[in-house]
C-alpha positions in Angstrom: 0.0 0.0 0.0 1.5 3.4 -1.0 2.0 5.8 1.9 1.6 9.6 1.7 2.7 12.3 4.2 0.6 15.5 4.4 3.0 18.1 5.9 1.0 21.3 5.5 -2.6 22.1 6.5 -5.0 20.8 3.8 -8.7 20.3 3.8 -9.7 17.1 5.7 -11.5 16.0 2.5 -8.0 15.5 0.9 -7.2 12.9 3.6 -10.5 11.3 2.8 -9.5 11.1 -0.9 -6.3 9.2 0.0 -8.0 6.8 2.3 -10.8 6.2 -0.2 -8.3 5.3 -2.8 -6.6 2.8 -0.5 -3.6 4.9 0.3 -2.2 5.1 3.8 -1.9 8.8 4.9 -0.2 10.6 7.8 -0.9 14.2 8.6 2.0 15.8 10.4 2.1 19.6 10.0 4.6 22.1 11.4 7.6 19.8 11.0 11.1 21.3 11.3 13.5 20.6 8.4 15.3 18.0 10.6 12.0 16.3 11.6 10.9 16.1 8.0 14.2 14.7 6.9 14.1 12.1 9.6 10.8 10.6 8.5 10.5 11.3 4.8 12.2 8.0 3.8 9.0 6.2 4.9 6.8 7.8 2.3 6.0 7.3 -1.4 4.2 10.7 -1.7 4.4 14.1 -0.1 1.5 16.6 -0.2 2.4 20.2 0.7 1.4 23.8 0.4 3.9 26.7 0.7 5.2 26.1 4.3 7.1 22.9 3.7 10.5 23.4 2.1 11.4 20.4 0.0 15.2 20.9 -0.2 18.0 18.9 -1.7 18.7 17.5 1.8 15.1 16.4 2.3 15.1 14.7 -1.1 18.4 13.0 -0.4 16.8 11.3 2.6 13.6 10.5 0.7 14.7 7.0 -0.4 11.1 5.9 -1.3 9.6 9.2 -2.4 8.1 9.1 -5.9 6.0 12.3 -6.0 5.6 15.7 -4.4 2.2 17.4 -4.9 1.9 21.1 -4.2 -1.7 22.2 -3.4 -1.4 25.5 -5.3 0.6 27.0 -8.2 4.0 28.1 -6.9 6.6 25.5 -6.4 9.5 27.7 -5.4 9.6 25.9 -2.1 10.6 22.7 -4.0 14.1 22.1 -5.3 12.9 20.8 -8.7 16.4 20.2 -10.1 17.2 17.9 -7.1 13.8 16.2 -7.4 14.4 15.6 -11.1 17.8 14.2 -10.5 16.3 11.7 -8.0 13.4 10.8 -10.2 10.8 12.4 -8.0 7.8 13.8 -9.9 6.8 17.4 -8.9 3.2 18.3 -9.4 1.2 21.4 -8.8 -2.5 22.4 -9.1 -2.5 25.3 -11.5 -6.2 25.6 -12.0 -7.7 25.1 -8.5 -7.1 28.6 -7.3 -6.8 30.5 -10.6 -10.1 32.3 -10.2 -9.6 33.2 -6.6 -6.1 34.6 -7.2 -7.3 36.6 -10.2 -10.2 38.0 -8.2 -7.8 39.1 -5.5 -5.7 40.9 -8.0 -8.7 42.8 -9.3 -9.8 43.6 -5.7 -6.3 44.9 -5.0 -6.4 47.1 -8.1 -9.7 48.6 -6.9 -8.3 49.1 -3.4 -5.3 50.8 -4.9 -7.3 53.0 -7.3 -9.7 54.2 -4.6 -7.4 54.0 -1.5 -10.0 51.9 0.2 -7.8 50.5 3.1 -6.5 54.0 4.0 -10.0 55.5 3.8 -11.3 52.6 5.9 -8.7 53.1 8.6 -9.3 56.9 8.7 -13.0 56.5 9.0 -12.7 54.0 11.8 -10.5 56.5 13.5 -13.4 59.0 13.6 -12.1 61.2 10.8 -14.1 62.3 7.7 -11.4 63.0 5.1 -13.3 63.1 1.9 -10.9 65.5 0.2 -7.8 63.4 1.2 -8.8 60.2 -0.6 -9.1 61.3 -4.2 -9.0 58.2 -6.3 -8.8 57.3 -10.1 -11.2 55.5 -12.3 -10.3 52.2 -13.9 -12.4 52.7 -17.0 -10.3 53.8 -20.0 -7.0 53.1 -18.2 -4.4 50.8 -19.8 -3.7 47.6 -17.8 -0.4 45.9 -18.5 -0.5 42.1 -17.7 2.9 40.5 -17.3 2.2 36.8 -17.6 -1.0 35.9 -19.5 -1.4 32.2 -18.5 -4.2 30.8 -16.4 -4.5 33.6 -13.9 -3.3 36.4 -16.0 -5.9 35.6 -18.7 -8.7 35.7 -16.1 -7.5 39.1 -14.9 -7.4 40.3 -18.5 -11.0 39.1 -19.1 -12.2 40.8 -15.9 -10.4 44.0 -16.8 -11.9 44.1 -20.2 -15.3 43.9 -18.5 -14.3 47.0 -16.6 -13.7 48.8 -19.9 -10.0 48.9 -19.4 -7.5 48.6 -22.3 -5.4 45.5 -21.8 -1.9 44.9 -23.1 0.0 41.7 -22.3 3.6 40.5 -22.2 4.1 36.8 -22.2 6.7 34.9 -24.4 4.3 32.0 -24.6 1.2 33.9 -25.6 0.4 33.2 -29.2 -1.1 35.9 -31.4 -4.2 33.8 -31.9 -4.7 33.4 -28.1 -4.2 37.2 -27.7 -7.0 37.8 -30.2 -9.3 35.3 -28.5 -8.7 37.1 -25.2 -9.1 40.5 -26.7 -5.7 41.8 -25.5 -2.9 43.4 -27.4 0.4 41.3 -27.3 3.4 43.6 -26.7 7.0 43.3 -25.6 8.0 44.2 -22.1 9.5 47.6 -22.9 6.2 48.6 -24.6 4.1 47.4 -21.7 6.2 49.3 -19.2 6.0 52.5 -21.2 2.3 52.5 -21.8 0.6 51.0 -18.7 -1.4 53.0 -16.1 -1.6 49.8 -14.0 0.7 46.8 -14.1 -0.2 43.5 -12.7 2.2 40.5 -12.4 1.1 36.9 -13.0 4.3 35.0 -13.8 6.3 32.4 -11.8 9.5 33.3 -10.0 12.4 32.0 -12.1 15.9 33.2 -12.7 14.6 35.0 -15.8 11.7 36.8 -14.0 13.4 37.6 -10.7 13.5 41.4 -10.5 11.7 41.8 -13.8 10.5 45.1 -12.4 13.8 46.5 -11.2 15.0 50.1 -10.7 15.7 50.5 -14.5 12.3 49.2 -15.5 10.5 51.3 -12.9 12.3 54.4 -14.1 10.8 53.8 -17.6 7.2 53.6 -16.4 4.7 56.4 -16.8 4.6 58.8 -13.9 1.7 57.9 -11.6 1.8 54.2 -12.5 0.3 51.8 -10.0 1.7 48.2 -9.5 -0.1 45.0 -8.4 1.7 41.8 -7.4 -0.3 38.8 -6.4 2.1 36.3 -8.0 5.4 35.9 -6.3 7.7 38.0 -4.1 11.0 38.8 -5.8 9.4 39.8 -9.1 9.7 43.5 -8.0 12.8 45.1 -6.6 11.3 46.2 -3.3 14.0 48.8 -2.5 13.7 50.3 -6.0 9.9 50.4 -5.6 10.2 52.2 -2.2 12.4 54.9 -3.8 9.9 55.3 -6.6 6.9 55.5 -4.2 8.6 58.1 -2.1 9.5 60.2 -5.1 6.0 60.0 -6.4 7.0 58.4 -9.7 4.9 55.4 -8.7 1.6 56.5 -7.4 0.9 53.3 -5.4 1.4 49.6 -5.1 -0.8 46.7 -4.0 1.2 43.7 -2.8 0.1 40.3 -1.7 3.5 38.7 -1.9 7.0 39.7 -0.7 10.6 38.7 -1.2 10.7 37.2 2.3 7.7 35.6 3.8 6.3 35.7 6.4 6.9 39.4 5.9 7.1 40.9 9.3 9.6 43.6 8.5 9.6 45.0 5.0 10.9 48.4 3.6 7.4 49.0 2.1 5.5 48.7 5.3 4.2 51.9 6.7 4.0 53.7 3.3 0.6 55.3 2.9 0.7 54.5 -0.8 1.0 50.8 -0.3 -1.8 48.2 0.2 -0.6 45.0 1.7 -2.2 41.6 2.3 -0.5 38.4 3.8 -0.4 36.2 0.7 -4.2 35.8 0.4 -4.4 35.2 -3.3 -5.5 31.6 -2.9 -7.3 32.1 0.4 -10.9 31.4 -0.2 -12.9 28.4 1.0 -13.5 27.3 -2.5 -9.9 27.5 -3.6 -8.5 25.7 -0.6 -11.0 22.9 -1.1 -10.3 22.7 -4.8 -6.5 22.6 -4.7 -6.5 20.1 -1.7 -8.8 17.7 -3.5 -7.0 18.1 -6.8 -3.6 17.4 -5.4 -4.9 14.4 -3.5 -6.4 13.0 -6.7 -3.2 13.6 -8.7 -0.9 12.0 -6.2 -3.3 9.0 -5.8 -3.6 8.6 -9.6 0.2 8.6 -10.0 0.9 6.2 -7.2 -1.9 3.7 -8.2 -2.0 3.9 -12.0 1.1 5.9 -13.1 -1.0 8.8 -14.4 0.8 12.1 -14.4 -1.1 15.4 -14.3 0.3 18.9 -14.0 3.8 17.8 -13.5 6.7 20.3 -13.8 9.4 17.7 -14.6 7.7 14.9 -16.5 5.3 14.5 -19.5 1.6 14.2 -18.7 0.1 10.8 -18.7 -3.7 10.4 -18.2 -5.2 7.5 -16.1 -6.6 6.1 -19.4 -3.2 6.3 -21.1 -1.1 4.7 -18.4 -2.2 1.1 -18.8 -1.9 1.3 -22.6 1.6 2.8 -22.3 2.9 0.4 -19.7 4.0 -2.4 -22.0 5.5 0.0 -24.5 7.4 1.7 -21.7 9.0 -1.7 -20.8 9.9 -2.1 -24.5 11.4 1.4 -24.7 13.4 0.9 -21.6 14.9 -2.3 -23.1 15.6 -0.8 -26.4 17.4 2.1 -24.8 19.3 -0.1 -22.4 20.4 -2.4 -25.2 21.7 0.6 -27.2 23.3 2.1 -24.2 25.2 -1.0 -23.2 26.7 -1.5 -26.7 27.7 2.2 -26.9 31.3 2.9 -26.1 31.8 6.5 -27.4 30.1 9.9 -26.9 26.5 10.2 -28.0 25.7 12.9 -30.6 22.1 12.2 -31.6 19.2 9.9 -30.9 16.4 9.2 -33.3 13.2 7.4 -32.2 10.7 6.3 -34.8 7.2 5.2 -33.7 5.3 3.2 -36.3 1.8 1.7 -36.4 -0.6 1.8 -33.4 2.0 3.2 -31.0 2.3 6.3 -33.2 -1.2 7.3 -32.1 -0.3 7.2 -28.4 1.3 9.8 -26.1 4.9 9.2 -27.0 6.6 11.8 -24.8 6.8 9.5 -21.8 8.0 6.7 -24.1 10.8 8.9 -25.4 11.8 9.8 -21.8 11.9 6.0 -21.0 14.1 5.3 -24.1 16.5 8.0 -22.9 16.5 6.6 -19.4 17.5 3.2 -20.7 20.0 4.6 -23.1 21.8 6.9 -20.6 21.7 4.6 -17.5 24.6 2.4 -18.6 26.6 5.5 -19.3 25.8 7.8 -16.4 24.9 7.3 -12.8 21.5 8.2 -11.2 19.6 8.7 -14.5 15.9 8.1 -14.4 12.8 8.7 -16.5 12.3 12.1 -15.0 15.9 13.3 -15.3 16.9 11.6 -18.6 15.5 14.3 -21.0 17.2 17.0 -19.0 20.5 15.2 -18.9 20.4 14.6 -22.6 19.8 18.3 -23.3 22.5 19.4 -20.9 25.0 17.2 -22.8 24.0 18.5 -26.2 22.5 15.2 -27.4 20.1 15.9 -30.3 16.8 14.1 -29.8 14.6 13.5 -32.9 11.2 11.9 -32.8 9.1 10.8 -35.8 5.7 9.0 -36.0 4.0 7.1 -38.8 0.8 5.2 -38.8 2.3 2.9 -41.5 3.9 -0.3 -40.2 4.0 -3.1 -42.8 5.0 -6.1 -40.6 3.7 -5.3 -37.1 0.9 -3.6 -35.3 3.5 -1.4 -33.7 7.2 -0.9 -34.1 9.7 1.3 -32.3 13.0 2.0 -33.9 15.9 3.5 -32.0 18.9 4.9 -33.9 21.9 6.1 -32.0 24.7 8.2 -33.5 28.0 8.4 -31.6 31.3 9.9 -32.4 32.3 6.7 -34.3 29.2 5.2 -35.9 25.4 4.9 -36.1 23.6 1.8 -34.6 19.9 0.9 -34.6 17.7 -1.5 -32.7 14.0 -2.2 -33.3 11.4 -3.7 -31.1 7.7 -4.6 -31.0 5.1 -6.2 -28.7 4.1 -9.7 -29.2 0.6 -10.5 -28.1 0.2 -6.9 -27.2 2.2 -7.1 -24.0 5.5 -9.0 -24.6 8.5 -6.9 -25.6 10.7 -8.4 -28.3 13.8 -7.2 -30.2 13.1 -7.7 -33.9 16.1 -6.1 -35.7 19.6 -5.0 -34.7 21.6 -2.9 -37.1 19.3 -4.0 -40.0 19.8 -7.6 -39.2 16.5 -9.4 -38.4 16.4 -11.2 -35.1 13.6 -12.2 -32.7 14.7 -12.1 -29.1 13.2 -11.8 -25.7 15.6 -9.9 -23.4 16.4 -11.5 -20.1 18.3 -10.4 -17.0 21.6 -11.9 -18.2 22.6 -12.1 -21.9 25.6 -12.5 -24.1 25.6 -10.4 -27.3 28.1 -11.2 -30.0 28.8 -10.1 -33.6 30.6 -12.5 -35.8 31.3 -13.5 -39.4 28.8 -16.1 -40.6 31.1 -19.1 -40.8 30.5 -22.8 -40.1 31.3 -24.1 -36.7 30.8 -20.8 -34.8 27.7 -21.9 -32.9 29.4 -25.1 -31.8 32.6 -23.3 -30.6 30.5 -20.7 -28.7 28.4 -23.4 -27.0 31.6 -25.3 -26.0 33.2 -22.2 -24.7 30.2 -21.3 -22.5 29.9 -24.9 -21.3 33.6 -25.1 -20.4 33.1 -22.0 -18.3 30.1 -23.5 -16.5 27.6 -21.2 -18.1 24.2 -22.7 -18.9 22.3 -21.5 -22.0 18.6 -20.7 -21.5 17.8 -19.5 -25.0 19.7 -18.7 -28.2 18.6 -16.1 -30.8 20.4 -15.8 -34.2 20.3 -13.4 -37.1 22.4 -12.6 -40.1 22.5 -10.0 -42.9 23.1 -12.6 -45.6 24.9 -16.0 -46.1 28.6 -15.6 -45.2 28.1 -12.0 -44.1 27.8 -10.5 -40.7 25.8 -12.4 -38.1 24.8 -11.8 -34.5 23.5 -13.8 -31.6 21.8 -13.0 -28.3 22.2 -15.8 -25.8 20.2 -15.9 -22.6 22.2 -17.4 -19.7 21.3 -18.4 -16.2 23.5 -15.9 -14.3 25.9 -13.0 -14.7 28.7 -13.7 -17.2 32.3 -13.7 -15.8 34.6 -11.3 -17.5 37.0 -14.1 -18.4 34.1 -16.0 -20.2 33.4 -12.9 -22.3 37.1 -12.6 -23.1 37.1 -16.2 -24.1 34.2 -15.7 -26.5 35.8 -12.6 -27.9 38.9 -14.6 -28.7 37.0 -17.2 -30.8 37.6 -17.3 -34.6 35.3 -15.1 -36.6 34.1 -13.1 -33.5 34.1 -9.4 -34.1 32.8 -8.4 -30.7 31.3 -9.9 -27.6 29.7 -8.2 -24.6 27.7 -9.2 -21.5 24.4 -7.4 -21.2 22.1 -7.0 -18.2 18.4 -6.1 -18.2 16.0 -5.4 -15.3 
């Protein structure tokens, strides 16, 4: 039975989801880093919000951990690189609190435009300062949206309903999507120069950190107003303070801060700043939604292999997972075979999907091929990290699909180009579930891969099979199965021999020394 730790406060209904799916669950909130590190090795899944910090040290101790699920959008409290390296899938729930966060941004914009918090405090104090709180209308103003994804697009739609002009900067926003939303797509410099209000809805990355720095703020229109309900660190807080005090920026509404909990911040106490304590997702509906969503996602992954909203792994639906499973085994074997016979630097990998498999979700299959290929060459490579490792090493990955497959229902062909040569291996499923190698370097062969195998390439000459059998017998190696193939009579031939146990190095050397043998190698498969 899989076991999940809930280390931050979630709706009790999330716990009910885990239990209802047959997953053991412990709720232990408020753990210190040392306490979390001490117990995390007992769990297959970890459900968190923003309080728990999933650091490299925590992940190093998480010997059984398979998935981290963040109930919410931001995952800056998870070391995704370390999780990827260890094969831990990191998921979030990008849709569960999108409306709530967008509504909070709109509310903050209204509060900023009409100075509602300041007027509220003044009135509670018994004052009647009508002339002091002169606001501005939103109608007709230009709103600049930085980041027009799930939340940003909702903010844009609401702003258009308020009769604002909306311009958006987002590298991933297509012109077609911009037209559908009714916004004008612009570059960042244009947005900064034209906007009366600027709202941020982008994750915090190395590229977006300080996206509104002193230089950017200086290029804004005098009297601009800023709203940040996304992530602290997107705005340079010291530069913003200077601009507020000088009057260049008329006001700011902030729900997030560079350091949280924010108990001492340079912006606190400024009359032109509206602050809330990271309330963007704090509605009853949102908390319920993200808690249930993360529980379902973690459960689906642990029970079926389905992957939803993962940041470091291709998505796999619950319906796809059982259909992909036998192909993933085949892909792992094809990759492992190619990796074990590769002895020089990889330059490119080409994967061809033919027949029925071409109609499936091939991204996880490609990741599995790369895992199998790289594992014999590099330590600690897994399905999650393999695509990243390949890119980091400059290995070109090509993927093609074709519904045409003349001899099989499905065929997967892996071609690996190294510094010295190009090799290929092809495989299919027999009976729909049984992986088989059907061709190696254009030589037909039908072989089931087993834990321990001998692979040899030889000249097709009489007596080879007999001498090979004798050599293995003299070494005390028992043959379980024998698979042969050749290009043509008298040409190059190969064999894959299944044996009962690991092959001693001296036995492989003895086979290599036989007449007509070009190459011999011991192979191992899981």
